[in-house]
N, C-alpha and C positions, 0 to 999 in steps of 0.2 A: 893217851893224851890226858893230861891232868886238866882240871878246871882252870887253873891259873894260865896254862898254855892256851886254852880255848878263848879266853877273854883277853889275851895279850894283844890282839889287833887294835884294841882301843888306844894303845900307846903308840901305834904305828902312824907316823905323820903322813906317810904316803896314802894310807887308807882314807884319811880325812880329806886330803887334797883331791883324791878321786871323787869322793862324795860331793864336795863343793863344786868341782868341775861339771859333774853330771847335772846338778841342780841349775847351774848357770846355763848349760846347754838347753835344758828343758824350758827355762824361762825365755831364752832367745827364740826358740822354735815357736812357742805359743805366741809371743809378740809378733813374729814374722807372719804366722798364719792369720792373725787378726788384721794385720796391716794389709795383707793380700786381699782379704775379704772386703775390707773397706774400699780398696782401689777398684775392685771389680763389681761391687754392688752399689758404689757411690753412696754409701751409708751417710745419711744426714744431709746429702746434697739435694736441692730442689731447683726446679726451673719454673718460670711463669708461662702459663698457656698463652700463646700469642693470639691476637685478634685476626681471624682469617675469614670473617663473615663477608660475603660479597665476592670472595675470590673463587677461582676454579679449583677443582680438586688437585690438579697438577701444581698450581701455584702454592696451595696450602701444604702439599706434601713436601715441597722443597723447604718451606719455612719451618715446618715441624722437624725436618731432618737437621736443619741448622741448630735447632734448640734441643736436639737429642730426644725427640719424641716420635711416635709412630701414629698414623691416622688410618682409620677405616670408615667406609660408608655403612652406617647402620640403619638409616631410614631415608625415605624420600617424601616430599610434599609438593603440592602444586600451588604456586603463587603466580597469578596471571601477569602482574606488572614486574616480575623479576625474570632475569635471563635464565634460560635452561642451563643446568649444570653447575650453578653457583651454590656456595655453602650458605644455608639459612641459619643453622644453629650447630652447636658443638657441646659435647660433654666429655670431661669437665669443662666448665665455662671459661670464658675469656678472663684472664687475670688470676685464675686459681693457681696455687703452687702445688706442683706434683713432682714425683721423682723422675729422673731421667730414664728414658726407655718406656715411659707410660704410654698406653694406647689412648688416643683421643677419638671419640665416636662422632661422626659427622652426619648432619641431616642436609640433604642436597635437594635443590629444586628440580623436579622431574620434567622431562620433555613432553611426556604424554599427558593430555588433559584427562583427569579421572572422570568416570561416569557416575551418575547418581540417579537413584530411582525417583520417579515422579510421585509426589504425595497424592493420596486419594482425595481429590477435591471435586471430581465431576459428579454432578447431581446429588451432592450432599453438603455443599458449602455455599455461603453467600459470596458475593464479589469481594468484600473486605476480608473475609476469612481465607479465601483462596489466595488472595494477594499476599497475605501475611505468611501463609504456609510455604508458598513457592519462593518468596524472597528470603525467608529464613533458611531455606534449603540451598541457597546459593544461585538461584535462577533470576534472570531478568524478565521483565514483562513489556510487551509491546502494547499498542492500542488494542482495546478489546474489540471483539467481533460480535455485533448484536445479531441475535437470531430470535425467531418466534418463541416466546415462552414467558415464564414468570419474571417479573422485573428484578434485576440484580441477582438472579440465581444462575450459578455456573453449571453449564451443561457439558462442558468438555474443555480439553486443553490441546492446542496444536503446536507442533514444532516443524518449521519449514513447510508449512501447508498441509502437514499430515496430522490427523487426530491421534492422540496418544491414549494408551490405556494405563490405569493405575499400576505402579510398580515398574513400568517400562523405563529403561535407563537411557539418559542422554547426557552429553558433556556438561560438566558444571559450568555455570555462567551463560548457558544458552538462553536465547531470547524466546520466550513462550507467549502464545496468544490465547487468551481466555475467551471461550464462547459463552456469552452472557445473554440472558433473556432480556428482551426489550419491553416487556409488559404487554405485548399485543395479545397474549393468551387471555389475560384477565379482561382486557378491553373488549374482545370478541364475545366473551361470556356475558359481560354486562350488556352489550348491544343486543345479544340474543334474548336476554331477559326482558329488556325494554320493549323489543319488538313483539314478544309473545304477549306482553301486557297490553300493547296497543291494539293487537289484532283480536283480542277477546270480544266475542259477540255480546251485545247488551242483553241482559236478562229480561225476558218478557214479563210484563205485569200480570199478576194473578187475577186482577179484576177485569172482567169482560165488559164490553161496551154496554151490554144489557144491564149489568149490575150498576154501572155508573148512571144509566138513565133512570134507574129506579129511585134515585134520590129526588128526582123532579116529578 
Protein backbone atom coordinates (compact mmCIF):
# COMPACT_ATOMS: atom_id res chain seq x y z
CA UNK A 1 0.00 0.00 0.00
CA UNK A 2 1.37 3.33 -1.01
CA UNK A 3 1.26 6.47 1.12
CA UNK A 4 -1.20 7.99 -1.32
CA UNK A 5 -3.56 5.05 -0.91
CA UNK A 6 -3.23 5.22 2.93
CA UNK A 7 -4.43 8.82 3.04
CA UNK A 8 -7.06 8.35 0.36
CA UNK A 9 -9.84 8.08 3.05
CA UNK A 10 -9.66 11.85 3.46
CA UNK A 11 -11.36 12.25 0.14
CA UNK A 12 -14.05 9.70 0.96
CA UNK A 13 -17.27 11.57 1.77
CA UNK A 14 -18.81 8.56 3.53
CA UNK A 15 -15.98 8.58 6.04
CA UNK A 16 -16.69 12.19 7.03
CA UNK A 17 -20.41 11.55 7.19
CA UNK A 18 -19.77 8.73 9.65
CA UNK A 19 -17.54 10.96 11.78
CA UNK A 20 -20.17 13.69 11.89
CA UNK A 21 -22.89 11.18 12.76
CA UNK A 22 -20.81 9.81 15.63
CA UNK A 23 -20.21 13.30 17.01
CA UNK A 24 -23.93 14.08 16.86
CA UNK A 25 -24.77 10.82 18.65
CA UNK A 26 -22.27 11.57 21.43
CA UNK A 27 -23.67 15.09 21.92
CA UNK A 28 -27.23 13.78 22.06
CA UNK A 29 -26.25 11.10 24.60
CA UNK A 30 -24.47 13.61 26.85
CA UNK A 31 -27.43 15.99 26.70
CA UNK A 32 -29.82 13.14 27.52
CA UNK A 33 -27.78 12.02 30.54
CA UNK A 34 -27.63 15.57 31.92
CA UNK A 35 -31.37 16.00 31.43
CA UNK A 36 -32.04 12.70 33.21
CA UNK A 37 -29.88 13.76 36.15
CA UNK A 38 -31.73 17.07 36.42
CA UNK A 39 -35.08 15.30 36.47
CA UNK A 40 -34.08 12.81 39.15
CA UNK A 41 -32.02 15.10 41.39
CA UNK A 42 -34.28 18.17 40.97
CA UNK A 43 -31.19 20.24 40.30
CA UNK A 44 -31.83 23.89 41.10
CA UNK A 45 -35.34 23.24 42.47
CA UNK A 46 -36.09 24.31 46.05
CA UNK A 47 -39.08 24.23 48.37
CA UNK A 48 -39.89 26.31 51.42
CA UNK A 49 -39.98 24.62 54.82
CA UNK A 50 -43.59 24.85 56.09
CA UNK A 51 -44.54 26.02 59.58
CA UNK A 52 -45.47 22.92 61.57
CA UNK A 53 -44.90 24.25 65.09
CA UNK A 54 -47.76 23.25 67.37
CA UNK A 55 -48.73 20.32 65.14
CA UNK A 56 -48.44 16.66 66.03
CA UNK A 57 -45.75 14.59 64.35
CA UNK A 58 -48.39 12.79 62.28
CA UNK A 59 -49.83 16.06 60.97
CA UNK A 60 -46.38 17.43 60.22
CA UNK A 61 -45.34 14.26 58.38
CA UNK A 62 -48.27 14.63 55.98
CA UNK A 63 -47.48 18.28 55.32
CA UNK A 64 -43.80 17.56 54.72
CA UNK A 65 -44.70 14.75 52.34
CA UNK A 66 -46.87 17.14 50.33
CA UNK A 67 -43.86 19.47 50.04
CA UNK A 68 -41.50 16.68 49.03
CA UNK A 69 -39.68 16.68 52.37
CA UNK A 70 -38.91 14.11 55.05
CA UNK A 71 -38.98 14.64 58.83
CA UNK A 72 -37.45 12.81 61.80
CA UNK A 73 -37.55 13.46 65.56
CA UNK A 74 -34.08 14.48 66.70
CA UNK A 75 -34.72 15.89 70.18
CA UNK A 76 -37.30 16.24 72.94
CA UNK A 77 -37.96 18.97 75.49
CA UNK A 78 -40.46 19.51 78.26
CA UNK A 79 -42.67 22.60 78.23
CA UNK A 80 -45.34 22.41 80.90
CA UNK A 81 -47.96 24.61 79.21
CA UNK A 82 -47.67 22.78 75.86
CA UNK A 83 -49.47 19.58 74.90
CA UNK A 84 -47.39 16.43 74.86
CA UNK A 85 -46.24 15.27 71.43
CA UNK A 86 -46.46 18.60 69.62
CA UNK A 87 -43.58 20.08 67.64
CA UNK A 88 -41.67 22.85 69.42
CA UNK A 89 -38.93 23.58 66.88
CA UNK A 90 -37.46 22.36 63.60
CA UNK A 91 -34.24 22.57 61.61
CA UNK A 92 -33.94 23.89 58.93
CA UNK A 93 -36.21 26.61 60.25
CA UNK A 94 -39.62 27.70 59.02
CA UNK A 95 -39.46 29.53 55.69
CA UNK A 96 -35.97 28.36 54.73
CA UNK A 97 -35.51 27.14 51.15
CA UNK A 98 -34.19 23.60 50.77
CA UNK A 99 -33.99 20.96 48.07
CA UNK A 100 -36.78 18.46 47.68
CA UNK A 101 -36.14 15.29 49.62
CA UNK A 102 -34.32 17.17 52.40
CA UNK A 103 -34.69 15.82 55.94
CA UNK A 104 -36.14 18.22 58.53
CA UNK A 105 -35.22 17.53 62.17
CA UNK A 106 -37.95 18.04 64.76
CA UNK A 107 -37.90 18.89 68.48
CA UNK A 108 -40.99 17.46 70.18
CA UNK A 109 -42.55 18.17 73.57
CA UNK A 110 -42.05 15.10 75.74
CA UNK A 111 -44.77 13.43 77.78
CA UNK A 112 -42.46 12.63 80.69
CA UNK A 113 -41.61 15.37 83.19
CA UNK A 114 -37.80 15.47 83.46
CA UNK A 115 -36.11 15.12 86.83
CA UNK A 116 -33.65 17.66 88.19
CA UNK A 117 -31.21 17.51 91.08
CA UNK A 118 -31.88 19.64 94.15
CA UNK A 119 -29.20 22.34 94.60
CA UNK A 120 -27.15 22.14 97.79
CA UNK A 121 -28.80 24.87 99.88
CA UNK A 122 -29.36 23.12 103.23
CA UNK A 123 -27.31 24.57 106.09
CA UNK A 124 -25.15 26.69 103.79
CA UNK A 125 -27.52 29.33 102.40
CA UNK A 126 -29.67 32.16 103.59
CA UNK A 127 -33.36 32.23 102.73
CA UNK A 128 -32.81 34.67 99.87
CA UNK A 129 -29.91 32.67 98.40
CA UNK A 130 -31.82 29.39 98.61
CA UNK A 131 -34.91 30.87 96.95
CA UNK A 132 -32.82 32.24 94.07
CA UNK A 133 -31.01 28.92 93.50
CA UNK A 134 -34.15 26.78 93.58
CA UNK A 135 -36.23 29.07 91.38
CA UNK A 136 -33.44 29.37 88.80
CA UNK A 137 -33.32 25.55 88.73
CA UNK A 138 -37.00 25.48 87.73
CA UNK A 139 -38.65 24.70 91.07
CA UNK A 140 -41.56 26.43 92.79
CA UNK A 141 -41.63 27.38 96.46
CA UNK A 142 -44.42 27.07 98.99
CA UNK A 143 -44.73 28.93 102.28
CA UNK A 144 -41.63 28.40 104.39
CA UNK A 145 -41.63 26.15 107.45
CA UNK A 146 -40.18 27.88 110.51
CA UNK A 147 -38.08 25.76 112.82
CA UNK A 148 -35.85 26.39 115.83
CA UNK A 149 -32.60 27.93 114.61
CA UNK A 150 -30.78 30.99 113.35
CA UNK A 151 -33.10 33.52 111.75
CA UNK A 152 -33.50 33.27 107.94
CA UNK A 153 -31.01 30.40 107.73
CA UNK A 154 -32.07 27.41 105.60
CA UNK A 155 -31.75 24.06 107.36
CA UNK A 156 -33.46 21.79 104.82
CA UNK A 157 -35.74 21.34 101.79
CA UNK A 158 -38.95 19.29 101.76
CA UNK A 159 -40.92 17.77 98.89
CA UNK A 160 -44.37 16.35 99.61
CA UNK A 161 -43.58 16.33 103.32
CA UNK A 162 -40.29 14.47 102.94
CA UNK A 163 -36.95 16.13 103.61
CA UNK A 164 -34.59 15.94 100.64
CA UNK A 165 -30.84 15.60 100.42
CA UNK A 166 -28.60 17.65 98.14
CA UNK A 167 -28.43 16.14 94.66
CA UNK A 168 -31.64 14.14 95.02
CA UNK A 169 -33.78 14.39 91.87
CA UNK A 170 -37.42 15.47 91.75
CA UNK A 171 -39.66 16.52 88.83
CA UNK A 172 -38.97 19.94 87.35
CA UNK A 173 -41.53 22.50 88.52
CA UNK A 174 -42.21 20.71 91.80
CA UNK A 175 -43.32 22.78 94.79
CA UNK A 176 -40.66 22.70 97.51
CA UNK A 177 -40.81 23.85 101.13
CA UNK A 178 -37.83 25.51 102.77
CA UNK A 179 -37.12 24.79 106.43
CA UNK A 180 -35.97 28.14 107.81
CA UNK A 181 -34.76 29.18 111.24
CA UNK A 182 -37.10 31.41 113.24
CA UNK A 183 -34.38 33.10 115.27
CA UNK A 184 -35.32 31.26 118.47
CA UNK A 185 -31.81 29.88 118.79
CA UNK A 186 -30.27 33.32 119.17
CA UNK A 187 -33.04 34.48 121.47
CA UNK A 188 -32.51 31.56 123.84
CA UNK A 189 -28.79 32.21 123.93
CA UNK A 190 -29.41 35.89 124.73
CA UNK A 191 -31.90 34.95 127.47
CA UNK A 192 -29.42 32.53 128.97
CA UNK A 193 -26.75 35.23 128.99
CA UNK A 194 -29.10 37.70 130.67
CA UNK A 195 -30.13 35.14 133.27
CA UNK A 196 -26.55 34.29 134.14
CA UNK A 197 -25.79 37.96 134.62
CA UNK A 198 -28.84 38.43 136.86
CA UNK A 199 -27.98 35.45 139.09
CA UNK A 200 -24.41 36.48 139.79
CA UNK A 201 -23.77 36.81 143.55
CA UNK A 202 -22.71 40.23 144.76
CA UNK A 203 -19.02 40.53 145.54
CA UNK A 204 -18.37 40.82 149.24
CA UNK A 205 -16.64 43.97 150.43
CA UNK A 206 -13.02 43.52 151.46
CA UNK A 207 -13.45 45.97 154.32
CA UNK A 208 -14.54 44.29 157.55
CA UNK A 209 -16.87 45.98 160.10
CA UNK A 210 -13.95 46.34 162.48
CA UNK A 211 -11.99 48.29 159.92
CA UNK A 212 -14.96 50.54 159.25
CA UNK A 213 -15.35 51.24 162.98
CA UNK A 214 -11.69 52.20 163.19
CA UNK A 215 -12.45 55.44 161.47
CA UNK A 216 -14.45 56.62 164.43
